[in-house]
C-alpha positions in Angstrom: 0.0 0.0 0.0 1.4 3.4 -0.9 1.6 6.3 1.5 -1.2 8.3 -0.2 -3.6 5.3 0.1 -2.6 4.8 3.7 -3.0 8.5 4.6 -6.5 8.5 3.0 -7.5 5.5 5.2 -6.1 7.1 8.3 -7.7 10.5 7.6 -11.0 8.8 7.0 -10.9 7.0 10.4 -9.7 10.2 12.2 -12.4 12.3 10.8 -15.1 9.7 11.6 -13.8 9.6 15.2 -13.8 13.4 15.3 -17.4 13.6 14.2 -18.8 10.8 16.3 -16.7 10.9 19.4 -14.2 13.7 19.9 -16.2 16.8 18.8 -19.3 15.9 20.7 -17.3 15.2 23.9 -15.3 18.4 23.4 -18.4 20.5 23.0 -19.9 18.9 26.2 -16.7 19.7 28.0 -16.7 23.3 26.7 -20.3 23.7 27.9 -19.3 22.2 31.3 -16.4 24.6 31.9 -18.3 27.6 30.4 -21.0 26.9 33.1 -18.3 27.1 35.8 -17.7 23.3 36.1 -14.4 21.7 36.8 -12.7 19.0 34.8 -12.8 15.6 36.5 -10.3 12.8 36.1 -12.1 11.3 33.1 -12.2 14.7 31.3 -8.5 15.2 31.9 -7.7 11.6 30.7 -9.8 12.4 27.5 -7.8 15.6 26.9 -4.5 13.8 27.5 -5.4 11.2 24.9 -6.4 13.9 22.4 -3.1 15.8 22.9 -1.1 12.5 22.7 -2.9 11.6 19.5 -2.3 15.0 18.0 1.5 14.5 18.4 1.1 11.2 16.5 -0.7 13.0 13.7 1.9 15.6 13.0 3.6 13.6 10.2 0.2 13.2 8.5 -0.6 16.9 8.9 2.8 17.8 7.5 2.0 15.8 4.3 -1.6 17.1 4.0 -1.9 20.8 4.6 -5.6 20.6 3.6 -6.3 19.4 7.2 -4.4 22.2 8.9 -7.4 24.4 9.4 -9.5 21.6 10.9 -6.7 20.6 13.2 -6.1 24.2 14.3 -9.7 24.7 15.1 -9.9 21.6 17.2 -6.7 22.4 19.0 -8.1 25.9 19.8 -11.2 24.3 21.2 -9.2 22.0 23.4 -7.0 24.9 24.5 -10.1 26.9 25.4 -11.5 24.0 27.4 -8.2 23.5 29.4 -7.7 27.2 30.0 -11.3 27.6 31.3 -11.0 24.4 33.3 -7.9 25.7 35.0 -9.5 29.1 35.6 -12.5 27.3 37.2 -10.1 25.5 39.6 -9.1 28.7 41.2 
């Protein structure tokens, strides 16, 4: 299998996971922290997985700049969640 075909398969799975799992969970977390809630251990574990996965995806993103905007928007959302979550801890 060539790299392009492999990348297409990986991107398809990642986008499906984003649509069905990650984005809905992120939006729930955003609503939680925006309402003054704190991140619990499960929330933090989710965010840690997301950040670890994003590191693994850097080579794919380097090869496919068409995904940069989507990745940037998701990372901004996760950053907003963590920043607000930290603020709510104070």
